[in-house]
C-alpha positions in Angstrom: 0.0 0.0 0.0 1.4 3.4 -1.0 0.8 6.7 0.8 2.6 10.0 0.6 6.3 9.3 1.3 6.1 5.7 2.3 4.7 2.2 1.5 3.5 -0.3 4.0 2.7 -4.0 4.2 1.7 -6.3 7.0 1.7 -9.8 8.3 -0.7 -10.9 11.0 1.8 -10.0 13.8 3.9 -7.2 12.3 3.8 -4.1 10.0 6.6 -2.8 7.8 7.0 0.8 6.7 9.3 1.4 3.7 10.8 4.8 3.0 12.8 5.7 -0.1 15.4 8.4 0.4 17.0 10.6 -2.2 20.5 9.3 -1.5 22.1 6.2 0.2 21.5 5.9 3.9 24.0 5.1 6.6 22.8 3.5 9.9 24.2 6.4 11.8 21.9 8.7 9.9 18.7 6.9 11.0 16.5 7.5 14.0 13.4 5.5 14.6 11.2 6.0 17.7 7.7 5.1 18.8 6.3 7.3 21.6 2.6 7.2 22.6 1.9 5.3 19.3 3.5 8.0 17.2 6.1 6.6 14.8 8.9 9.1 14.0 11.4 8.3 11.4 14.2 10.7 10.6 17.2 10.5 8.3 20.0 12.9 8.7 17.9 14.7 11.4 15.2 15.4 8.8 11.8 14.0 9.9 10.5 11.7 7.1 7.5 10.4 9.0 5.9 11.6 12.3 2.4 10.2 12.5 0.1 8.3 14.9 0.0 4.6 14.2 -3.4 3.0 13.6 -3.0 0.6 16.5 -0.4 0.1 19.2 2.9 -1.7 18.7 5.5 -3.2 21.1 7.9 -0.3 21.5 11.0 -2.3 22.2 10.6 -4.6 19.2 11.5 -2.2 16.4 13.7 -3.5 13.7 15.0 -1.6 10.7 17.2 -2.3 7.8 18.8 -0.3 5.0 19.4 -1.3 1.4 21.1 1.6 -0.4 18.5 4.4 -0.2 15.7 2.3 1.1 14.8 2.1 4.8 12.4 -0.7 6.0 11.1 -0.4 9.5 9.3 -3.4 11.0 7.1 -3.0 14.1 5.6 -5.8 16.1 1.9 -5.4 16.7 0.7 -5.4 20.3 -2.4 -7.3 19.2 -2.1 -9.8 16.3 -4.7 -8.7 13.8 -5.0 -7.2 10.4 -4.8 -3.4 10.3 -6.9 -1.2 8.0 -4.2 1.4 7.7 -0.7 2.0 9.0 -1.6 5.5 10.4 -4.7 7.1 11.7 -6.6 9.1 9.1 -4.8 7.6 6.1 -6.4 5.5 3.4 -7.9 2.3 4.6 -7.8 -1.2 3.1 -10.5 -3.9 3.3 -9.1 -6.3 5.9 -11.6 -9.0 5.0 -9.9 -9.3 1.6 -6.5 -9.7 3.4 -7.9 -12.5 5.6 -9.4 -14.3 2.6 -6.1 -14.3 0.7 -3.9 -15.4 3.6 -4.1 -18.5 5.7 -4.0 -17.5 9.4 -3.3 -20.4 11.6 -4.9 -20.7 15.0 -1.4 -20.8 16.4 -0.9 -17.2 15.2 -3.6 -16.0 17.5 -3.2 -15.0 21.1 -4.8 -17.5 23.6 -8.0 -15.4 24.1 -8.6 -15.0 20.4 -7.8 -18.7 19.7 -10.3 -19.8 22.4 -13.0 -17.6 20.9 -12.4 -18.9 17.4 -12.3 -22.5 18.6 -15.6 -22.0 20.4 -17.2 -20.4 17.3 -16.0 -23.4 15.2 -17.3 -25.9 17.7 -20.7 -24.1 17.8 -20.9 -24.0 14.0 -20.1 -27.7 13.9 -22.8 -28.4 16.5 -25.4 -26.4 14.6 -24.5 -28.1 11.3 -24.8 -31.6 12.8 -27.9 -30.8 14.9 -26.1 -31.3 18.2 -26.6 -29.0 21.1 -23.9 -26.5 22.0 -22.4 -26.3 25.5 -24.4 -23.2 26.2 -27.7 -24.9 25.1 -26.9 -27.9 27.3 -26.1 -25.6 30.2 -29.3 -23.7 29.7 -31.3 -27.0 29.6 -29.7 -28.1 32.9 -30.5 -24.8 34.5 -34.1 -25.0 33.4 -34.4 -28.6 34.8 -33.0 -27.4 38.1 -35.4 -24.4 38.1 -38.4 -26.7 37.3 -37.3 -29.2 40.1 -37.0 -26.4 42.7 -40.5 -25.1 41.8 -42.0 -28.6 42.3 -40.1 -29.0 45.6 -41.6 -25.8 46.9 -45.2 -26.9 46.4 
């Protein structure tokens, strides 16, 4: 995805921002910081990007590499998910199309998301086969107990 003076791409767990400079870049010329979700990239003390990221990243997991006049900054997402945009207020992409074209393993998800997806898959399977879901079984059991307690009170 191209925007202003950068391009960006993403994987489920990280995002890469690519900047092309007018001349070759030395590592000593580069400064990359994330403060309060604002990514600031400067080359030769000239700010190339200073913008608020769409979502939070892990600040101490910033990796960047140089290839001639190209700088690629890779940031680890705090929450593993597809982003609509690299920065707030910039052009958005349809994340459903990304999810369709890429296989995301359940192992890529954090434990809470994985449990939620596994539960949804289980419930879909139950509905497709006509079986009762755990929630439906639990509700039936509660209704039985409620009915029993009403009869005992008479």
